[in-house]
Structure formats: structure tokens, C-alpha cells
C-alpha positions as CSV (number, residue, x, y, z in Angstrom):
1,X,25.3,41.4,-191.9
2,X,22.4,41.9,-189.3
3,X,22.8,45.1,-187.4
4,X,20.8,47.1,-184.9
5,X,21.1,50.2,-187.1
6,X,21.0,50.7,-190.9
7,X,24.2,52.0,-192.6
8,X,24.2,55.6,-193.4
9,X,23.6,56.3,-197.1
10,X,26.5,57.7,-199.0
11,X,24.9,61.0,-199.8
12,X,28.0,63.1,-200.3
13,X,29.5,60.6,-202.6
14,X,26.3,60.3,-204.6
15,X,26.1,64.0,-205.0
16,X,29.6,64.2,-206.4
17,X,28.7,61.4,-208.8
18,X,25.7,63.2,-210.0
19,X,27.5,66.5,-210.4
20,X,30.3,64.9,-212.4
21,X,27.6,63.0,-214.4
22,X,26.1,66.3,-215.7
23,X,29.1,66.6,-218.0
24,X,31.5,63.8,-219.1
25,X,34.8,64.1,-217.2
26,X,36.7,63.8,-220.4
27,X,35.2,67.2,-221.6
28,X,36.3,69.1,-218.4
29,X,39.7,70.7,-218.2
30,X,42.0,69.5,-215.4
31,X,41.8,72.9,-213.7
32,X,38.0,72.6,-213.6
33,X,38.2,69.1,-212.1
34,X,40.7,70.3,-209.4
35,X,38.4,73.3,-208.6
36,X,35.4,70.8,-208.3
37,X,37.1,68.7,-205.7
38,X,39.0,71.4,-203.7
39,X,35.9,72.7,-201.7
40,X,35.2,69.2,-200.4
41,X,38.8,69.0,-199.2
42,X,38.9,72.3,-197.6
43,X,35.7,71.6,-195.6
44,X,37.4,68.5,-194.0
45,X,38.4,68.9,-190.5
46,X,42.0,68.1,-189.5
47,X,41.9,68.1,-185.7
48,X,45.2,67.4,-183.8
49,X,46.1,63.6,-184.2
50,X,45.6,61.6,-181.0
51,X,46.8,58.1,-180.2
52,X,43.9,55.8,-179.5
53,X,43.5,55.1,-175.8
54,X,42.2,51.8,-174.4
55,X,41.6,48.6,-176.2
56,X,39.0,46.8,-178.3
57,X,38.0,43.0,-178.2
58,X,35.7,40.9,-180.4
59,X,34.2,37.9,-178.9
60,X,31.3,35.5,-179.7
61,X,28.1,35.8,-177.5
62,X,28.6,32.0,-176.8
63,X,31.7,31.9,-174.5
64,X,34.7,29.9,-175.4
65,X,33.6,29.2,-178.9
66,X,35.1,30.3,-182.2
67,X,33.6,32.9,-184.5
68,X,31.8,31.2,-187.5
69,X,29.8,32.6,-190.3
70,X,26.4,33.5,-188.9
71,X,27.8,34.0,-185.3
72,X,26.6,36.8,-183.2
73,X,29.5,38.7,-181.8
74,X,30.1,41.5,-179.4
75,X,32.7,44.2,-179.9
76,X,33.7,45.9,-176.6
77,X,36.0,48.7,-175.8
78,X,37.7,49.6,-172.5
79,X,39.8,52.5,-171.3
80,X,38.5,54.9,-173.9
81,X,38.0,58.7,-173.4
82,X,34.5,59.1,-171.9
83,X,32.1,60.4,-174.4
84,X,34.2,59.6,-177.3
85,X,32.2,58.7,-180.4
86,X,33.3,55.5,-182.2
87,X,32.4,54.3,-185.6
88,X,33.2,50.7,-186.9
89,X,33.8,50.1,-190.6
90,X,34.4,46.9,-192.6
91,X,35.8,48.3,-195.9
92,X,33.4,51.1,-196.9
93,X,30.5,49.7,-194.9
94,X,29.6,51.1,-191.5
95,X,28.8,48.5,-189.0
96,X,27.4,50.9,-186.5
97,X,24.8,52.5,-188.7
98,X,23.7,56.1,-188.8
99,X,24.8,57.0,-185.2
100,X,28.3,56.2,-183.8
101,X,28.7,54.4,-180.5
102,X,29.6,56.5,-177.4
103,X,31.9,55.6,-174.7
104,X,30.3,55.8,-171.2
105,X,31.6,57.6,-168.2
106,X,34.0,54.8,-167.4
107,X,35.3,54.8,-171.0
108,X,33.6,51.6,-172.1
109,X,31.2,50.6,-174.8
110,X,29.8,47.4,-176.3
111,X,28.2,46.7,-179.7
112,X,26.5,43.5,-180.7
113,X,26.0,42.4,-184.3
114,X,25.4,39.2,-186.3
115,X,27.6,38.0,-189.2
116,X,25.9,36.8,-192.3
117,X,25.9,33.1,-193.0
118,X,27.8,33.9,-196.2
119,X,30.6,35.7,-194.4
120,X,34.0,34.7,-195.7
121,X,36.3,32.7,-193.6
122,X,39.5,34.6,-192.7
123,X,41.0,37.6,-190.9
124,X,38.8,40.7,-191.4
125,X,40.2,44.1,-190.6
126,X,37.8,46.3,-188.7
127,X,38.6,50.1,-188.8
128,X,37.8,51.8,-185.6
129,X,37.3,55.5,-186.1
130,X,37.0,57.9,-183.1
131,X,35.9,61.5,-182.8
132,X,36.4,63.9,-179.9
133,X,39.2,63.0,-179.8
134,X,40.0,62.0,-183.4
135,X,41.7,58.6,-183.5
136,X,42.0,55.6,-185.8
137,X,42.7,51.9,-184.9
138,X,42.6,48.6,-186.6
139,X,41.0,45.4,-185.1
140,X,41.2,41.9,-186.5
141,X,37.9,39.9,-186.7
142,X,38.7,36.3,-187.4
143,X,36.0,34.1,-188.9
144,X,36.9,30.4,-188.6
145,X,35.9,27.5,-190.8
146,X,33.3,25.0,-189.7
147,X,35.0,21.6,-190.1
148,X,32.5,18.8,-189.3
149,X,33.4,15.9,-187.0
150,X,34.3,12.7,-188.9
151,X,35.9,9.4,-188.6
152,X,35.1,8.7,-185.0
153,X,34.1,5.1,-185.9
154,X,37.6,4.4,-187.1
155,X,39.3,5.1,-183.7
156,X,39.2,4.2,-180.1
157,X,39.6,7.2,-177.8
158,X,40.4,6.9,-174.1
159,X,40.7,10.0,-171.8
160,X,41.7,10.3,-168.2
161,X,41.5,13.3,-166.0
162,X,45.0,14.6,-165.2
163,X,46.1,14.6,-161.5
164,X,47.7,18.0,-162.3
165,X,45.9,21.0,-163.8
166,X,47.3,23.0,-166.7
167,X,48.6,20.3,-169.1
168,X,51.0,21.8,-171.5
169,X,53.1,19.3,-173.6
170,X,53.9,15.6,-173.8
171,X,56.5,13.2,-175.2
172,X,56.6,9.5,-175.7
173,X,59.8,7.6,-174.9
174,X,60.2,4.1,-176.6
175,X,63.2,3.3,-174.5
176,X,61.5,4.0,-171.2
177,X,58.1,2.6,-172.4
178,X,56.5,5.7,-170.9
179,X,54.6,8.9,-171.7
180,X,55.9,12.1,-170.1
181,X,53.7,15.1,-169.5
182,X,54.2,18.6,-168.3
183,X,51.6,20.6,-166.3
184,X,51.8,24.2,-165.0
185,X,49.2,26.4,-163.6
186,X,49.1,30.0,-162.4
187,X,47.6,32.0,-159.5
188,X,49.5,30.6,-157.7
189,X,52.3,29.1,-159.9
190,X,52.4,25.3,-159.5
191,X,53.8,22.6,-161.7
192,X,54.1,18.7,-162.1
193,X,56.1,16.5,-164.4
194,X,54.3,13.2,-164.9
195,X,55.6,9.8,-166.1
196,X,52.6,7.7,-167.3
197,X,52.0,4.1,-168.4
198,X,51.3,4.6,-172.1
199,X,48.5,1.8,-172.1
200,X,46.6,2.8,-169.0
201,X,47.7,6.4,-168.6
202,X,48.3,5.7,-164.9
203,X,51.0,7.5,-163.1
204,X,54.3,5.7,-162.8
205,X,56.2,8.6,-161.2
206,X,55.8,12.4,-160.7
207,X,57.8,15.2,-159.4
208,X,56.9,18.8,-158.3
209,X,59.6,21.3,-159.4
210,X,61.0,23.2,-156.4
211,X,61.6,27.0,-156.2
212,X,64.8,28.2,-157.4
213,X,67.8,28.2,-155.0
214,X,69.1,31.6,-154.2
215,X,72.2,31.0,-156.3
216,X,70.1,30.5,-159.4
217,X,67.8,33.5,-159.0
218,X,68.5,36.5,-161.1
219,X,66.8,39.8,-162.2
220,X,65.9,38.0,-165.4
221,X,63.6,35.6,-163.6
222,X,60.6,37.8,-164.2
223,X,57.6,38.0,-161.9
224,X,57.9,34.3,-161.1
225,X,61.4,34.4,-159.7
226,X,60.2,33.1,-156.3
227,X,57.9,30.5,-157.8
228,X,58.7,26.8,-158.7
229,X,60.6,26.2,-161.9
230,X,57.4,25.4,-163.7
231,X,57.5,23.0,-166.6
232,X,56.1,23.8,-170.0
233,X,58.0,22.4,-173.1
234,X,59.4,18.9,-173.1
235,X,62.0,16.9,-175.0
236,X,63.6,13.5,-174.5
237,X,67.2,12.4,-174.8
238,X,66.6,8.7,-175.3
239,X,70.3,7.7,-175.3
240,X,71.1,9.3,-171.8
241,X,67.7,8.8,-170.2
242,X,67.2,12.6,-169.8
243,X,64.1,14.6,-169.8
244,X,64.5,18.3,-170.8
245,X,61.9,20.8,-169.9
246,X,61.5,24.5,-170.5
247,X,60.8,26.8,-167.4
248,X,59.0,29.4,-169.7
249,X,57.7,31.7,-166.9
250,X,61.2,32.1,-165.3
251,X,63.2,32.1,-168.6
252,X,65.1,28.9,-168.0
253,X,65.6,25.2,-168.7
254,X,66.0,22.0,-166.5
255,X,67.1,18.4,-167.0
256,X,65.4,15.4,-165.2
257,X,66.1,11.7,-165.1
258,X,63.7,9.6,-167.1
259,X,63.7,6.7,-164.6
260,X,62.5,8.5,-161.5
261,X,62.2,12.2,-162.5
262,X,64.9,13.3,-160.1
263,X,66.4,16.7,-161.0
264,X,69.8,16.4,-162.8
265,X,70.4,20.1,-163.6
266,X,68.5,23.3,-163.0
267,X,69.8,26.1,-165.2
268,X,69.6,29.7,-163.6
269,X,66.9,32.1,-164.3
270,X,67.4,34.1,-167.4
271,X,69.2,31.3,-169.2
272,X,66.8,31.3,-172.2
273,X,64.3,34.2,-172.5
274,X,60.8,32.9,-172.6
275,X,61.9,29.4,-173.4
276,X,59.2,27.4,-175.3
277,X,60.1,24.3,-177.2
278,X,63.1,21.9,-176.6
279,X,64.2,19.3,-179.0
280,X,67.1,16.8,-178.7
281,X,69.1,15.7,-181.8
282,X,71.0,12.5,-181.1
283,X,73.0,12.6,-184.3
284,X,74.6,16.0,-183.4
285,X,74.5,15.7,-179.6
286,X,72.8,19.0,-179.5
287,X,69.8,20.2,-177.6
288,X,67.8,23.0,-179.3
289,X,65.6,25.4,-177.2
290,X,63.5,28.2,-178.8
291,X,63.4,31.6,-177.2
292,X,59.9,32.7,-178.0
293,X,59.3,36.3,-178.8
294,X,62.9,36.5,-180.1
295,X,64.7,35.3,-183.2
296,X,67.0,33.0,-181.2
297,X,67.4,29.3,-180.9
298,X,69.8,28.3,-178.0
299,X,72.0,25.3,-178.4
300,X,73.2,23.0,-175.5
301,X,75.5,20.1,-175.4
302,X,73.5,16.9,-174.7
303,X,76.6,15.2,-173.1
304,X,78.0,18.0,-170.9
305,X,74.6,19.8,-170.4
306,X,76.6,23.0,-171.1
307,X,75.3,25.9,-173.4
308,X,77.2,25.8,-176.7
309,X,75.9,28.7,-178.8
310,X,73.0,30.9,-179.9
311,X,71.5,30.7,-183.4
312,X,69.9,34.0,-184.7
313,X,67.4,33.7,-187.5
314,X,66.9,36.7,-189.9
315,X,63.6,37.1,-191.5
316,X,63.3,36.8,-195.3
317,X,60.8,39.6,-195.2
318,X,62.0,43.2,-195.4
319,X,61.7,45.2,-192.1
320,X,60.3,42.2,-190.2
321,X,61.7,40.1,-187.3
322,X,61.7,36.3,-187.1
323,X,59.8,35.1,-184.0
324,X,60.8,31.5,-183.1
325,X,58.0,29.1,-182.0
326,X,58.1,25.4,-182.6
327,X,60.6,23.0,-184.1
328,X,60.7,19.6,-186.0
329,X,63.7,17.4,-186.9
330,X,64.7,15.7,-190.0
331,X,67.1,13.3,-188.3
332,X,68.4,11.6,-191.4
333,X,68.9,14.8,-193.3
334,X,70.4,16.7,-190.4
335,X,67.8,19.6,-190.6
336,X,65.9,21.5,-188.0
337,X,62.7,23.2,-189.0
338,X,61.7,26.3,-187.0
339,X,58.4,28.3,-187.4
340,X,58.1,32.1,-186.9
341,X,54.7,33.1,-185.4
342,X,55.0,36.8,-186.2
343,X,56.0,36.5,-189.8
344,X,54.7,33.0,-190.7
345,X,58.0,31.8,-192.0
346,X,59.9,28.6,-191.9
347,X,63.6,28.4,-191.2
348,X,65.9,25.5,-192.0
349,X,69.0,24.9,-189.8
350,X,71.8,22.5,-190.4
351,X,72.1,20.5,-187.2
352,X,75.8,19.7,-187.6
353,X,77.0,23.3,-188.3
354,X,74.1,25.1,-186.5
355,X,73.8,27.4,-189.6
356,X,70.7,28.7,-191.0
357,X,70.6,27.6,-194.6
358,X,67.1,28.8,-195.7
359,X,64.2,31.0,-194.6
360,X,61.0,31.3,-196.6
361,X,57.6,32.7,-196.1
362,X,54.5,30.4,-195.9
363,X,51.7,31.9,-198.1
364,X,48.3,31.2,-196.6
365,X,49.5,30.9,-193.0
366,X,48.8,33.4,-190.3
367,X,50.7,32.9,-187.0
368,X,52.6,29.8,-188.0
369,X,53.1,27.7,-184.9
370,X,53.1,23.9,-184.8
371,X,55.4,21.9,-187.2
372,X,56.1,18.2,-188.0
373,X,58.2,16.4,-190.5
374,X,57.4,13.4,-192.6
375,X,60.7,11.5,-193.7
376,X,58.8,9.4,-196.3
377,X,57.4,12.2,-198.4
378,X,59.9,14.9,-197.3
379,X,57.0,17.3,-196.4
380,X,56.9,19.7,-193.6
381,X,53.4,20.3,-191.9
382,X,52.8,23.7,-190.5
383,X,49.9,24.8,-188.4
384,X,48.6,28.4,-188.8
385,X,47.0,29.3,-185.5
386,X,45.6,32.6,-187.0
387,X,44.5,31.1,-190.3
388,X,43.0,27.9,-188.9
389,X,44.8,25.7,-191.4
390,X,47.5,23.1,-191.9
391,X,50.0,23.8,-194.7
392,X,51.9,20.9,-196.4
393,X,55.2,22.4,-197.5
394,X,58.1,21.3,-199.6
395,X,61.1,22.5,-197.6
396,X,63.5,22.3,-200.5
397,X,61.5,24.8,-202.6
398,X,59.2,26.5,-200.1
399,X,56.2,25.5,-202.2
400,X,52.9,25.0,-200.4
401,X,51.5,21.7,-201.8
402,X,48.2,21.9,-199.9
403,X,46.5,24.4,-197.6
404,X,43.9,22.5,-195.5
405,X,41.3,24.2,-193.2
406,X,41.3,22.1,-190.0
407,X,39.6,24.2,-187.4
408,X,39.9,27.3,-185.2
409,X,43.3,27.8,-183.6
410,X,45.3,25.1,-185.2
411,X,48.2,24.9,-182.7
412,X,50.4,21.7,-182.5
413,X,51.3,19.0,-185.1
414,X,52.4,15.4,-184.6
415,X,53.2,13.1,-187.6
416,X,52.0,9.4,-187.5
417,X,54.4,7.7,-190.0
418,X,52.7,4.4,-189.6
419,X,49.6,5.7,-191.2
420,X,50.9,8.7,-193.1
421,X,48.9,11.2,-191.2
422,X,49.6,14.6,-189.6
423,X,47.5,15.1,-186.5
424,X,46.9,18.8,-185.6
425,X,45.1,19.9,-182.4
426,X,42.8,22.9,-182.9
427,X,42.6,24.9,-179.7
428,X,39.7,27.0,-180.4
429,X,37.5,24.4,-182.1
430,X,38.3,21.7,-179.5
431,X,39.2,19.1,-182.1
432,X,42.1,17.0,-183.4
433,X,42.3,16.5,-187.1
434,X,44.2,13.9,-189.2
435,X,45.4,15.0,-192.6
436,X,46.9,12.8,-195.2
437,X,49.8,13.5,-197.4
438,X,47.4,14.3,-200.2
439,X,45.8,17.1,-198.2
440,X,42.6,15.3,-197.5
441,X,41.0,15.1,-193.9
442,X,40.9,11.4,-192.7
443,X,39.2,12.2,-189.4
444,X,38.2,15.2,-187.2
445,X,37.6,14.1,-183.6
446,X,36.2,15.9,-180.5
447,X,39.0,16.4,-178.0
448,X,37.3,18.5,-175.3
449,X,38.4,21.9,-174.2
450,X,41.4,23.8,-175.5
451,X,43.6,21.0,-177.1
452,X,47.2,22.0,-176.5
453,X,49.7,19.3,-177.7
454,X,49.9,16.0,-179.7
455,X,52.5,13.3,-180.4
456,X,52.3,10.1,-182.3
457,X,54.3,6.8,-181.9
458,X,55.8,4.5,-184.4
459,X,52.8,2.1,-184.3
460,X,50.3,4.8,-185.0
461,X,49.1,5.5,-181.5
462,X,48.3,9.2,-180.9
463,X,48.6,11.0,-177.5
464,X,47.1,14.4,-176.8
465,X,46.6,16.8,-173.9
466,X,44.2,19.7,-173.4
467,X,43.6,22.5,-171.0
468,X,40.5,23.5,-169.1
469,X,38.0,26.4,-168.7
470,X,38.4,26.1,-165.0
471,X,38.4,23.7,-162.1
472,X,34.9,22.5,-162.8
473,X,35.4,21.7,-166.5
474,X,34.8,18.0,-167.0
475,X,36.1,18.2,-170.6
476,X,39.4,19.9,-169.7
477,X,42.9,18.7,-168.3
478,X,42.5,15.4,-170.1
479,X,45.2,13.1,-171.3
480,X,43.9,11.2,-174.3
481,X,45.2,8.2,-176.3
482,X,43.8,7.6,-179.8
483,X,44.3,4.2,-181.4
484,X,43.1,3.0,-184.8
485,X,40.1,0.7,-184.3
486,X,41.0,-3.0,-185.0
487,X,38.5,-5.0,-187.1
């Protein structure tokens, strides 16, 4: 690791080794050994423990890029005690050299260092040691894999700039012959729901969600209670021509008509806390909505549009809480798969009884998020946003068949049954990766800034959306269609 200062030598430890080396430890009585170590312990200071104030952040010197082996990064601190001395450690090694860092008069500091090219990919814990006052904190430094671009010659990619900023999710409707997309932006809060021609990506219809009427506003609406019912997650009820969307910012759900996007029902604020994903199961006539940051999946009746029940998922890990995120459906088997971001677990729910039948941990995954199901192989594909990988999991046994590095910030997964490929968008890397059932990468394509969602159709066409760095980002807010190139 290249540093501005050299690490301090372990003088005290060396002295202890030399002292013990003068006489084999086996020849010393226990009382002598205890007496030898006691003075060092007695000389250690034990000042009053203090909770670390402020916060720390690690970022690459190149903005909006992942941290790779060899990257130069900046660790910055804000809100510290002015004058506090800070030492950074990775294992036994000091990253800050002989002299600690010192917070300035505003309680801020910054430290730049370069990772070695041989640095291992993964989540590295950085210990933050403070003195005057004495504090300890732990910071994660994630080093992402470099996955080279490949396979572009096998696909035709068409991207169009969205008429609405803040693209979030999308869903393809075979019955309507249309692509539906949600878009929401903040400061100020604004939203659009788009109905697009799947061939040209031209707009067929659009709607701007209105602010909640007074009767639907509650104290559980959050800080966006007076804003439009912004659209984030999206799910389709093909049989009834309904488009379900989640109003995440105001903790609610809404239903629109697929033909012209007129509002059918707006649920009150607070109906589903931090509503994220919505999925319609035609076989059970149920609509499932995840309440992110909780262990709850809310269930609605697809016919009456009324709430039916709430499913609570218990973590399989002692002392932990399941944290629902994304869902995937095994329609033929009557199973719903739900990921947990906080604990990196997968839960299985019986869609007919709404009972949780299985919950198991996903070894190798950090922050399990996106999930897709392949009915032919019976495999579940889970994206690890913190571990930058895609896991191929047997849901009957919980065994991980393959663990595939796909790129920084693996987020959403869509399964292309026509070609046997799981497509995962990597938000940090700016790519979309196709992974086969055998765990091999078939393609890794450039998708612009912040890819956010992906879906695949029965004929192997893949649709994806991404976000932007800002209003002037030409590579952001794109709706893309990826088709296998015909010979």
C-alpha cells in the first residue's frame, strides 16, 4: 500500500519478544510470566470511554467510480472533536504512519492513500482509533472486482433519453404490448409513469401522479406528505390490465390502468412503510409489496384491491432481523422468493397460504438485493450489492452452486428464459452482465451511469434503465433495449 508516511515499527512488541527470547518460555514458571506482562498492562491508559462523534467516508479520487485494486482513495472525516488525533489501521498495520491525523478547527480531516495492485477484492474493515478523546470506530472499505467488457459484438443496443428524470424500475406487458417505466426525482419531488412502444421506445402514454388529497394524508406520510405520490417500484396485473406502483417516499401504493394510465386507486399515506417492490401473482390473485427496512411483506387482493394480510419473516440468524428487499416468483410452484439486504438471506413464501416455509443464509453475499427465478433449472439468482457478485442458488437446499463476480454494486436481476441467461445491472460499475446457468459470463456490456433495473421478455429481449449524475449527464436517464444480434 503506498502511503505518505511509513508505518511505525513495532518497537514495544519487538522488545517483548527479545526479552522472552532470552529464556525459553517453557522454562519460566507461570508466576514469572504473569509478572513479566503485568507492568506493560499497568502502564496502559484507560481514559473514560467516549462515543465517536462525526462520520467517516471512503471515496476514490476519481468521482463516481468504484474502488479497485490500485485505486487512490481519500478517507475523510466530518463532525469530529477539533484537535482529536485519529489513527487508521488495517489489521495490525497502520495506514497513517508514525504520526496520527488531526481533526482541524471544524472537526474535519482527510487522508489520501493508494491501494496496492495486489489488494484483495472484498469488504475490508478499517479500524479508526481516536485519542483526546479516546474513541474507536469501524469503517468498511470495499474493493470491487474489475470485470472486463465483453460480448458487445453479440448484441444490438439502442438507448434513448428519458423524457422524465430519475428512472427507477420497468416492466414489460405482453398483453398490452408495452413497456411501463417509473421515474421519480427529488428537490423538488416529481414523478412520471411512462407507457412506451417496446420497439421504438417512443412514448404511448404518460401520467404525472398528483399530490395526495387531504383525506389520504396521514402523519405516516413522511416529509413528502404534500408532494406527488411519486412512483418507484412497478408490477403488472396482466389479467385485469392494472399497473401497480409503490409510492416509496410517502409509504404507500397506487393502481393505474394499463391502457391510458388513469388512476384507479390511490392508497393512503402510511399504507406500507417504505414500500419498495410490488409483484402480482395471477394464480393466487395476490399482490405482494415489500416494506423495505422491515421484515414485512404486505399482501393485497388483486380483484378487490383491498389489503389482505401482512407476512412477517423471521431471520434464520440468531439475534438478527430480516430486511425485505426484492422478490421473484415461481408461478408454477407457488413460491415467492424474498431477499434480505441486512442479513443476506433468502426467504421462501407459499403464495397460496402466505406462509414462510424456509429462510436460509446466502454464504458469499453481502447486502442481497436483486433476485430472479429460472423455472427450467430451478435456480434462484441473487445479486449481492455489497459483494459485487451474483449467486446461483438451489432454493430447495440453500446450496450456492456458483458465486460469480459481476461488477461493483450488483443490484437488479432479470432472467432471460429464451437464452438461459440472468442479466444483472451493476450500479457502481455502470455495466450489465449476462450470466449462464453454469456460472460463466456470456457478456458484460456498458450501460452508462448508475444502472438501476432490468427485465427480460420471452423472446430474449432485455430492457434496462439507469439514473444520472445530474442534469448534464449524457449517459444517464437512459432507457435501453438489448437484442441478440441476428446473423
